[in-house]
C-alpha positions in Angstrom: 34.5 34.2 51.8 37.2 31.5 51.5 39.9 31.8 49.0 39.6 28.3 48.1 38.6 27.6 44.4 35.1 26.6 43.9 33.2 25.0 41.0 29.6 24.6 39.8 28.2 22.6 36.9 27.5 24.3 33.5 23.9 24.8 32.7 22.0 24.1 29.5 18.7 25.1 28.3 18.0 21.9 26.5 14.8 23.1 24.8 16.5 26.0 23.4 19.4 24.0 22.1 17.1 21.4 20.6 15.1 24.1 18.9 18.2 25.5 17.2 19.4 22.0 16.1 16.0 20.8 14.8 15.2 24.0 13.0 18.6 23.8 11.1 17.9 20.2 10.0 14.2 19.5 9.9 12.1 22.5 9.1 9.3 20.6 7.1 7.7 17.2 6.9 9.7 16.9 3.7 13.0 16.9 5.5 11.6 14.6 8.2 10.6 11.9 5.6 13.8 12.2 3.7 16.2 11.8 6.7 14.2 8.9 8.3 14.0 7.1 5.0 17.7 7.6 4.5 18.2 6.0 7.9 16.1 3.1 6.9 18.0 2.7 3.6 21.3 2.6 5.6 19.9 0.0 8.0 18.9 -2.3 5.2 22.2 -1.7 3.4 24.1 -2.9 6.4 21.9 -5.9 6.8 22.4 -6.8 3.1 26.1 -6.4 3.5 26.2 -8.8 6.5 24.1 -11.4 4.6 26.2 -10.9 1.5 23.0 -10.3 -0.5 22.2 -7.4 -2.9 20.1 -4.7 -1.3 17.7 -5.0 -4.3 16.8 -8.5 -3.2 13.0 -8.9 -2.7 13.4 -9.8 1.0 14.3 -6.2 1.8 11.6 -3.5 2.0 11.0 -0.1 3.3 7.3 1.3 3.7 6.2 4.7 4.3 2.6 5.5 5.2 1.4 9.2 5.5 -1.9 10.6 6.3 -3.2 13.4 8.4 -0.6 14.4 11.0 1.0 11.0 11.2 4.0 9.7 9.1 5.4 6.2 9.6 8.7 4.9 8.2 9.3 1.1 8.5 12.3 -1.0 7.4 13.5 -4.5 8.0 17.2 -3.6 8.3 19.5 -4.4 11.2 17.4 -2.8 13.9 18.7 -1.4 17.2 19.1 -2.9 20.7 17.8 -0.9 23.7 21.3 0.3 24.4 21.8 1.4 20.8 18.5 3.3 20.8 19.7 5.2 23.9 23.3 5.8 22.9 22.8 6.3 19.2 19.2 7.4 18.1 18.4 9.3 21.3 21.9 10.9 21.8 22.8 14.1 20.0 26.3 13.8 18.3 26.4 9.9 18.3 26.2 7.7 15.2 26.6 4.0 14.4 27.5 4.8 10.8 31.1 5.8 11.2 32.4 2.1 11.1 34.2 0.4 8.3 31.2 -1.9 7.9 28.9 1.2 7.4 31.3 2.6 4.8 31.5 -0.6 2.9 27.8 -1.1 2.9 27.4 2.4 1.4 25.7 4.3 4.2 24.9 7.9 3.5 24.6 9.2 7.0 27.4 9.8 9.4 26.6 12.8 11.5 24.5 11.4 14.5 22.1 14.4 14.9 19.7 11.8 16.4 16.0 11.6 16.8 15.9 14.9 18.7 16.1 16.8 15.4 12.7 15.4 14.4 11.2 17.8 16.8 11.5 20.5 14.3 8.3 19.3 12.9 6.9 16.7 15.4 5.0 17.0 18.6 5.8 13.4 19.5 8.1 10.7 18.2 7.9 6.9 18.7 10.7 4.6 17.7 10.2 0.8 17.8 13.2 -1.4 16.9 14.3 -5.0 17.2 17.5 -6.8 16.3 17.3 -10.2 14.8 18.9 -12.0 17.8 16.9 -10.1 20.5 13.9 -12.0 22.0 11.9 -8.8 22.1 11.9 -5.3 20.6 11.9 -2.0 22.2 9.5 1.0 21.9 10.9 4.4 22.9 8.8 7.6 23.0 9.3 11.2 23.6 7.1 14.2 23.2 7.5 18.0 23.2 5.5 18.1 26.4 8.2 15.8 28.0 10.9 18.2 26.8 9.1 21.3 28.2 8.5 19.6 31.6 12.2 18.7 31.9 13.1 22.4 32.0 16.8 22.9 32.0 17.5 19.2 32.4 17.8 16.5 29.7 14.4 14.9 29.3 13.7 11.2 29.8 12.7 8.9 27.0 9.9 6.4 27.7 11.0 2.8 27.1 8.7 -0.2 26.8 8.7 -3.7 25.3 7.2 -4.0 21.8 7.4 -6.6 19.0 5.7 -4.4 16.4 8.9 -4.4 14.3 9.5 -8.1 14.5 11.2 -10.1 13.3 13.8 -7.4 12.6 13.9 -3.8 11.8 12.9 -0.2 12.9 9.6 1.7 12.9 9.7 5.5 13.2 6.3 7.2 13.8 6.2 11.0 13.7 3.2 12.8 15.0 3.4 16.1 13.1 2.3 19.6 14.3 0.2 20.1 11.1 -1.3 17.9 8.5 1.1 16.9 5.7 0.4 17.3 2.0 0.5 13.6 1.0 1.0 14.2 -2.8 3.8 16.6 -2.1 5.6 14.0 0.2 5.2 11.3 -2.5 6.7 13.5 -5.2 9.4 14.8 -3.0 10.4 11.3 -1.7 10.4 9.8 -5.1 12.9 12.5 -6.3 15.3 11.3 -3.6 14.8 7.6 -3.8 13.9 6.7 -7.3 17.3 5.3 -8.0 17.7 3.5 -4.8 18.0 -0.3 -5.4 15.9 -1.2 -2.3 12.2 -1.6 -2.7 10.7 1.4 -1.1 6.9 1.9 -1.0 4.9 5.1 -0.2 1.3 4.4 0.7 1.6 1.2 -1.1 3.1 2.5 -4.3 6.7 1.7 -5.3 8.8 4.8 -5.6 12.3 3.4 -6.0 14.3 0.8 -8.1 14.5 2.9 -11.3 17.8 1.9 -13.0 20.4 4.6 -12.7 21.8 5.0 -16.2 24.9 6.8 -17.3 23.1 7.9 -20.4 19.4 8.7 -21.3 17.9 9.0 -24.7 20.8 7.1 -26.5 18.9 6.8 -29.8 18.9 10.7 -30.1 22.6 11.1 -29.5 25.5 11.0 -31.8 29.0 9.8 -30.9 31.7 12.5 -30.5 34.4 10.3 -29.2 34.6 6.9 -31.0 35.0 4.9 -27.8 35.3 5.3 -24.0 38.2 7.5 -23.1 40.2 8.4 -20.0 40.4 12.1 -19.2 43.0 13.3 -16.8 43.8 16.3 -14.6 46.7 15.7 -12.2 45.9 12.7 -10.0 42.2 12.6 -11.2 41.2 10.3 -14.1 37.6 10.2 -15.3 36.5 7.5 -17.8 33.6 8.2 -20.1 32.4 9.0 -23.6 31.3 12.1 -25.3 28.1 12.6 -27.2 26.0 15.4 -28.7 22.3 15.8 -29.2 20.5 17.1 -32.2 21.0 20.6 -31.0 24.8 20.1 -30.7 24.7 20.1 -26.8 27.4 18.0 -25.6 26.7 15.1 -23.2 29.3 13.2 -21.2 28.6 9.6 -20.1 30.6 8.8 -17.0 31.5 5.2 -16.0 34.6 5.3 -13.8 36.8 7.5 -11.6 40.4 7.1 -10.1 42.0 9.3 -7.6 45.7 8.9 -7.2 45.5 5.5 -8.8 42.6 4.4 -6.4 39.4 3.3 -8.3 36.3 5.1 -6.9 32.7 4.3 -8.0 31.4 7.0 -10.2 28.6 7.1 -12.8 26.3 9.5 -14.4 25.8 11.9 -17.2 26.6 15.6 -17.5 25.4 18.1 -20.1 27.3 21.2 -21.2 24.6 23.6 -20.4 23.5 25.8 -17.5 21.5 24.1 -14.7 22.1 22.1 -11.6 23.8 18.7 -10.9 21.8 16.1 -8.9 24.2 14.4 -6.6 23.7 10.8 -5.5 25.4 8.3 -3.3 24.4 4.6 -4.2 21.2 5.9 -5.8 20.1 8.1 -2.8 19.9 11.7 -3.9 21.9 14.0 -1.6 21.0 17.3 -3.1 20.9 19.4 -6.3 23.8 21.8 -6.6 25.1 24.4 -8.9 28.7 23.5 -9.9 31.0 26.6 -10.4 32.0 26.3 -14.0 32.5 29.0 -16.6 30.1 27.6 -19.2 27.5 25.8 -17.1 26.8 22.2 -16.3 23.8 20.0 -15.5 23.0 16.4 -15.1 23.5 13.7 -12.4 26.4 12.0 -10.8 26.6 9.1 -8.3 29.8 8.5 -6.3 30.7 6.7 -3.0 33.0 9.7 -2.2 30.1 12.1 -2.0 29.1 13.2 1.5 26.3 15.6 2.5 26.4 18.2 5.3 24.5 17.7 8.5 21.6 19.6 7.0 21.6 17.2 4.0 20.6 19.8 1.5 24.3 20.6 0.5 27.7 18.9 0.3 30.7 18.9 2.6 33.8 20.8 1.5 35.7 17.7 0.3 32.7 16.6 -1.8 32.3 20.2 -3.2 36.0 20.2 -4.1 36.0 16.8 -5.8 32.7 17.7 -7.7 34.3 20.9 -8.8 37.5 19.1 -10.1 35.4 16.6 -12.0 33.2 19.4 -13.5 36.1 21.4 -14.6 37.8 18.4 -16.2 34.6 17.6 -18.1 34.2 21.2 -19.1 37.8 21.3 -20.6 37.1 18.0 -22.5 33.8 19.4 -23.8 35.4 22.7 -24.9 38.1 20.9 -26.8 35.6 18.9 -28.6 33.5 22.1 -29.5 36.6 23.8 -30.9 37.1 20.8 -33.3 34.0 21.5 -35.2 32.7 24.8 -36.8 29.1 23.6 -36.4 29.6 23.0 -32.7 31.3 26.4 -32.2 28.3 28.1 -33.8 26.0 26.4 -31.2 28.2 27.0 -28.2 29.0 30.7 -27.9 29.5 30.4 -24.2 32.8 28.6 -24.7 34.5 32.0 -25.7 34.4 33.1 -22.1 36.1 29.9 -21.1 38.6 30.2 -24.0 39.6 33.8 -23.0 39.9 33.1 -19.3 41.9 29.8 -19.9 44.2 31.4 -22.5 43.1 29.0 -25.3 43.1 31.7 -28.1 45.4 29.7 -30.4 42.8 26.9 -30.6 40.3 29.2 -32.3 41.4 28.4 -35.9 38.1 26.9 -36.9 36.0 29.8 -35.6 34.1 31.4 -38.6 33.9 35.2 -38.8 32.1 37.6 -41.0 34.1 39.8 -43.4 33.1 43.3 -44.6 32.1 42.2 -48.1 29.5 39.8 -46.7 31.7 36.6 -47.1 32.7 34.3 -44.3 36.1 32.9 -43.4 37.9 30.9 -40.6 40.4 32.5 -38.4 43.0 30.0 -39.4 42.5 30.9 -43.1 42.9 34.6 -42.3 46.1 33.8 -40.4 47.4 31.8 -43.3 46.6 34.7 -45.8 48.1 37.3 -43.4 51.4 35.3 -42.9 52.8 36.4 -46.2 52.8 40.1 -45.0 51.2 41.5 -48.2 47.7 41.5 -46.8 46.7 43.8 -44.0 44.0 42.6 -41.5 41.7 45.0 -39.8 38.8 44.4 -37.5 35.6 46.5 -36.3 32.2 46.0 -34.9 29.9 48.1 -37.3 27.8 46.2 -39.7 27.7 49.0 -42.4 31.0 50.8 -43.0 31.8 53.1 -45.8 35.6 52.7 -45.5 35.8 48.9 -45.1 34.7 48.1 -48.6 37.4 50.4 -49.8 40.0 48.7 -47.7 38.9 45.2 -48.8 38.9 46.3 -52.4 42.6 47.2 -52.0 43.3 43.5 -51.0 43.1 43.9 -47.2 40.9 41.8 -44.9 38.3 43.5 -42.7 36.7 41.3 -40.1 33.4 42.4 -38.5 33.7 41.2 -34.9 30.7 39.4 -33.3 28.1 41.1 -31.1 28.6 38.7 -28.2 31.2 40.4 -25.9 33.2 37.3 -24.9 33.3 35.9 -28.5 34.3 39.4 -29.8 37.2 39.5 -27.2 38.3 36.1 -28.3 38.2 37.0 -32.0 40.1 40.2 -31.4 42.9 38.5 -29.5 43.4 35.9 -32.1 43.5 38.5 -34.8 46.0 40.7 -33.0 48.3 37.9 -31.8 48.4 35.8 -34.9 47.4 38.0 -37.8 48.9 41.4 -36.7 45.4 42.9 -37.0 44.7 46.5 -36.2 41.4 48.0 -35.0 39.5 49.4 -38.0 37.3 51.5 -35.6 40.2 53.8 -35.1 39.7 55.1 -38.7 36.3 56.5 -37.9 35.8 60.2 -38.4 33.1 62.9 -38.9 32.4 63.4 -42.6 29.6 66.0 -42.0 29.2 68.3 -39.1 25.6 69.0 -38.0 24.4 72.6 -37.5 21.1 74.0 -36.5 20.4 71.3 -34.0 16.8 70.6 -33.1 15.6 70.8 -29.5 15.6 67.0 -29.2 19.1 66.8 -30.6 20.3 69.4 -28.0 18.5 67.6 -25.1 20.1 64.2 -26.2 23.6 65.6 -26.2 23.0 67.4 -22.9 21.7 64.3 -21.2 24.4 62.2 -22.6 27.1 64.5 -21.3 25.4 64.4 -17.9 25.3 60.6 -17.8 29.0 60.5 -18.8 30.1 62.8 -16.1 27.9 61.3 -13.5 28.6 57.6 -14.3 32.2 57.7 -15.3 33.5 61.0 -13.8 35.1 61.8 -17.1 35.0 65.6 -17.4 37.6 66.5 -20.1 35.5 65.6 -23.1 33.9 67.2 -26.1 30.8 66.1 -27.8 30.7 66.8 -31.5 27.5 66.0 -33.6 27.8 64.9 -37.0 27.6 62.0 -39.5 30.3 59.4 -39.1 32.3 57.5 -41.8 30.5 54.3 -40.6 27.0 53.7 -40.0 27.2 53.9 -36.2 25.6 56.3 -33.8 28.6 57.2 -31.6 32.3 56.8 -31.4 35.1 57.7 -28.8 38.4 58.8 -30.3 41.3 58.2 -27.9 43.0 61.4 -26.8 46.4 62.4 -27.8 48.6 63.6 -25.0 46.7 65.5 -22.4 43.8 66.4 -24.5 40.3 65.3 -23.5 38.2 62.7 -25.1 36.5 63.5 -28.5 33.1 61.8 -28.6 31.4 62.0 -32.0 27.6 61.6 -32.0 25.4 61.1 -34.9 22.2 62.6 -33.3 20.4 61.9 -36.5 21.2 58.2 -36.6 18.1 55.9 -36.4 19.2 54.4 -33.1 19.0 58.0 -31.6 16.3 59.7 -33.6 13.7 57.0 -33.0 13.8 58.1 -29.3 12.3 61.4 -30.1 8.7 60.1 -30.4 8.9 59.2 -26.6 8.8 62.9 -25.7 10.7 64.4 -22.8 9.8 61.9 -20.3 11.6 59.8 -17.6 11.6 56.9 -20.1 13.6 59.0 -22.6 16.2 60.1 -20.0 16.6 56.6 -18.7 17.2 55.3 -22.3 19.7 57.9 -22.9 21.7 56.7 -19.8 21.3 53.1 -21.1 22.6 54.3 -24.6 25.6 55.8 -22.8 26.4 52.6 -20.9 25.9 50.2 -23.8 27.6 52.3 -26.6 30.2 54.2 -24.6 30.8 52.2 -21.5 33.7 49.9 -22.7 35.6 52.9 -23.9 34.9 55.3 -21.1 35.9 52.7 -18.5 39.5 53.0 -19.6 39.5 56.8 -18.7 37.3 56.5 -15.6 38.8 56.6 -12.0 35.9 54.3 -11.1 37.3 51.4 -13.0 40.6 49.5 -13.3 42.1 48.8 -16.7 40.4 45.4 -16.9 37.0 46.9 -16.4 36.6 46.0 -12.7 34.9 48.4 -10.4 37.2 50.3 -8.1 35.0 49.6 -5.0 37.8 50.6 -2.6 38.1 54.0 -3.9 34.3 54.5 -4.1 33.8 53.3 -0.6 36.3 55.8 0.8 34.5 58.5 -1.1 31.2 57.4 0.2 31.9 56.5 3.7 28.6 58.1 4.7 26.8 55.5 2.5 29.0 52.4 2.7 29.6 49.9 5.5 32.4 47.4 5.3 31.0 44.3 6.9 33.9 41.9 6.9 37.4 41.6 5.7 37.0 37.9 4.7 34.1 37.5 2.4 34.5 33.7 2.8 32.7 33.8 6.1 30.2 36.6 5.3 26.5 35.7 5.7 23.4 37.9 5.2 22.5 38.3 8.8 20.1 40.5 10.6 16.8 41.7 9.1 16.1 43.1 5.7 13.7 45.8 4.8 10.1 44.5 5.1 7.6 45.7 2.6 4.0 44.9 1.9 3.1 45.6 -1.8 -0.4 45.9 -3.0 -2.0 46.8 -6.4 -1.9 50.6 -5.4 1.9 50.3 -5.4 2.0 49.5 -9.2 2.5 52.5 -11.5 1.7 52.2 -15.1 4.0 54.1 -17.6 2.9 54.3 -21.2 5.5 54.8 -23.9 5.5 55.3 -27.6 4.2 57.8 -30.0 1.4 60.0 -28.8 1.8 59.0 -25.1 1.8 61.6 -22.4 4.6 61.7 -19.9 4.2 59.6 -16.7 2.6 61.5 -13.9 4.8 62.3 -10.8 3.6 60.9 -7.4 2.0 63.5 -5.3 4.2 65.4 -2.9 4.9 63.5 0.4 3.7 60.2 -1.0 5.9 57.2 -1.5 7.4 56.6 -4.9 6.0 53.5 -6.8 7.5 50.2 -5.8 6.4 48.5 -9.0 6.4 49.9 -12.5 4.4 48.5 -15.4 5.9 49.8 -18.6 3.3 49.5 -21.4 5.0 49.7 -24.9 2.2 48.6 -27.3 4.1 49.9 -30.4 7.4 48.3 -29.5 9.2 51.6 -29.5 11.6 50.8 -26.8 11.5 47.1 -26.1 11.1 47.9 -22.4 7.5 46.6 -21.9 6.9 44.7 -18.7 7.1 45.0 -14.9 10.0 46.5 -12.9 10.6 46.4 -9.1 12.2 49.3 -7.2 15.6 49.0 -5.5 15.5 50.0 -1.9 16.4 53.8 -1.7 19.4 53.2 0.7 21.0 50.9 -1.9 20.1 53.3 -4.7 21.8 56.2 -2.9 24.9 54.0 -2.4 25.2 52.2 -5.7 22.6 53.7 -8.1 25.1 55.1 -10.5 27.3 52.0 -10.4 24.8 49.2 -11.3 24.1 50.3 -14.8 27.8 50.1 -15.7 27.9 46.4 -14.9 27.3 44.4 -18.1 26.6 41.0 -16.5 23.1 41.0 -15.2 20.9 38.0 -14.2 18.4 36.7 -11.8 18.3 33.4 -10.0 15.6 31.9 -7.8 15.5 29.0 -5.4 13.0 28.2 -2.5 11.4 31.4 -1.4 14.2 33.7 -2.6 14.7 35.7 -5.8 18.1 37.1 -6.2 19.3 39.7 -8.8 23.1 39.5 -9.4 24.7 42.5 -11.2 28.5 42.1 -11.8 31.4 43.6 -13.7 32.3 39.9 -14.5 35.7 40.5 -13.1 35.7 40.7 -9.4 32.7 42.6 -8.0 29.1 41.8 -7.8 25.9 43.3 -6.3 23.2 41.1 -4.9 19.6 42.3 -4.4 17.8 39.5 -2.7 14.0 39.4 -2.3 12.6 36.9 0.2 8.9 35.9 -0.1 6.6 34.0 2.1 5.9 31.3 -0.4 8.0 29.0 -2.7 8.9 30.4 -6.1 7.8 27.5 -8.3 7.8 28.0 -12.0 7.0 25.7 -14.9 9.9 24.6 -17.1 9.1 22.5 -20.1 6.0 21.3 -18.5 7.7 20.5 -15.1 7.2 22.5 -12.0 10.6 23.6 -10.6 11.5 25.5 -7.4 14.7 27.0 -8.9 15.8 28.7 -12.1 18.0 31.4 -13.6 17.7 33.8 -16.5 19.8 36.6 -18.0 18.1 40.1 -17.8 17.2 41.1 -21.3 15.8 44.5 -20.4 18.0 47.2 -18.9 17.7 48.8 -15.5 15.6 51.9 -15.5 16.3 55.0 -13.4 13.0 56.7 -12.8 11.1 58.5 -10.0 14.3 59.3 -8.1 15.2 55.6 -8.0 16.4 52.5 -9.8 14.1 49.8 -11.2 15.0 46.1 -11.9 13.1 44.2 -14.6 11.0 41.4 -13.4 11.2 38.3 -15.7 7.9 37.0 -16.9 8.1 33.7 -14.9 8.4 35.7 -11.7 5.7 38.3 -12.2 3.1 36.5 -10.2 5.4 36.3 -7.2 6.3 40.0 -7.1 3.5 41.9 -8.9 0.3 41.9 -6.9 -3.1 41.2 -8.5 -6.5 42.3 -7.3 -6.7 42.5 -3.6 -3.7 40.2 -2.9 -0.9 41.6 -0.8 2.7 40.4 -1.3 5.1 40.6 1.5 8.7 41.1 0.6 11.9 41.2 2.6 14.7 43.0 0.8 18.5 42.6 1.2 21.3 44.3 -0.7 25.0 44.1 -0.6 28.3 44.3 -2.6 31.3 42.0 -2.4 34.7 42.2 -4.2 36.6 38.9 -4.7 39.8 40.8 -5.6 40.0 42.6 -2.3 38.1 39.9 -0.3 35.8 42.7 1.1 32.1 43.0 1.5 29.9 46.1 1.7 26.3 46.9 2.6 24.3 50.2 2.4 24.6 52.0 5.7 20.9 52.7 5.8 20.1 49.0 5.8 22.7 48.1 8.4 21.6 50.9 10.7 18.0 49.8 10.5 18.8 46.3 11.6 
């Protein structure tokens, strides 16, 4: 063999590469029609720009026809020459929309994925195009059979003369693998083009040219700001006006944007409430996205600076950053407006999380709080009264206190903190910082020790102690049963020196005694654990090695202790994706176990030995004894073994759904979060205010339940029909679970799940 260097051409499996590209971009006829209509819109915009005519002029038109397996998109835009068809449309990576002309015309597309991506849904694709100056147009055609026959080489596109698109424009005809749902296509397309100024018709019906307004329903809104204002954050300046509706929800009308002194087109409206923001570019919808704000934001915004990703269902990093800055600025403006009015404050309890996180405690002067004598006062008035030094200020959380009335009778002020955790924290900080307030709860003591405990009272204390040691690893403690000086069921007294915790428990308090009628069932033991988490959790976290002082889970410590159960997937959570396969399950009616609770009910039967534990629980609480009635879905056992005792300690719990995914998110609301994702073989579409939506989010009102050797998550009512099988129907689920910790930028998964992939 010669020592001379040799070379050979690199190979490419074109069909495989095409399959990867097309599947990422066009997975359904919905994506096919959206992308080809967007190309048509861009072509018309460039033509209108060249002719110096508005795109809304009646001479411009886009027509879509759909029926059976055929979808046609026709425009009278700039058209393409044969060379442009070859070098732009039929070339992966090329694009004719990266020019100054295209940018000035307001084109949306820039990526140049090309016609090949259409083969994600098409068996055959025809493109007929003609420019105004060309004597004839050109027909190009390619089929999946052509691609397969080309093997490892790049397939050839058939080229013929055709004047079908004369006098100017482009016709794209897609022959789909399966018949399209015409009504679904119409509704989907209208959602994306209803604000486009160009006349667009779907099977003869106009679906565009709705005026994009910066404010809807003006007659039902009240002015908050007297006129249009400029709100600034560094080099960002947003011009708009603030309103509120009859429910005191704030609405921002946006009319202009400047970045570094450069004017940028921006218009739209934003509401200070949870939801998604529809993002547009010159009337064409790019996507609906959740903007990362503390309070929540919904609405719509249209801006020339907004750019989609190649997949068109999300935004590029620069757009995401700009949208986030705009949202954060609007959120700050809205919070300032809320804090100016006690009525708005009462309607927007979510602002307190923002206030605490942003350090705006001093602005809470107009917040109204309840006093122990039943009266109400603003925080600024309490601050004024306390400034003289002759009045002491105390705060607590109990609604009925024996001592607080005595303290108030002596001229002191006793504030009953709010039940909402974020508002309670904000009130506490204000009172401590500006009123020299002290915690009234520290004055709690036992006024009557209980003797001759009943069997139920002994069981409750025993289970409570077990829950404390298991969940918090606090072992130096004493449980003392007795009646407290305040009408509360339990209290933790901070230890002095090296002494253990003293926990006073009123086992005869109605909150506890009402559980006796449940009998000695798994429901009872689960509720005792819930009682422990809700009443004692905030205090016990301060003394638990599992938590930091700020309440964050110490996942690093726990992962070291449980190396046989935890797997660290990646150091940088910024690039982590849920890869591999989850646990697949088929759930039938036989997997649903009914658990009756309440007076006179017998304990739930245990599954027979060797049989699988129930995947779905149906808790029936006809008498309302527990408030737990409803359906629950079991967490995979591998995840329960790793995290089962951690999840109930996390107070932030919610569920979101979009597409075919339902995702539970359990978080310490500081740095760590657990995700339990359920993937279905159907779209999760729910009805919201009479409108069908494929996305949504709710907080979990019911608590997690530990039963049958596992942990069960409550199923919100709107999601029951997607998770709970009815009759002979089978539901196929794919389950994924993982932890991530922003503080340490680490990401874990249960070892059992990782090993099975």
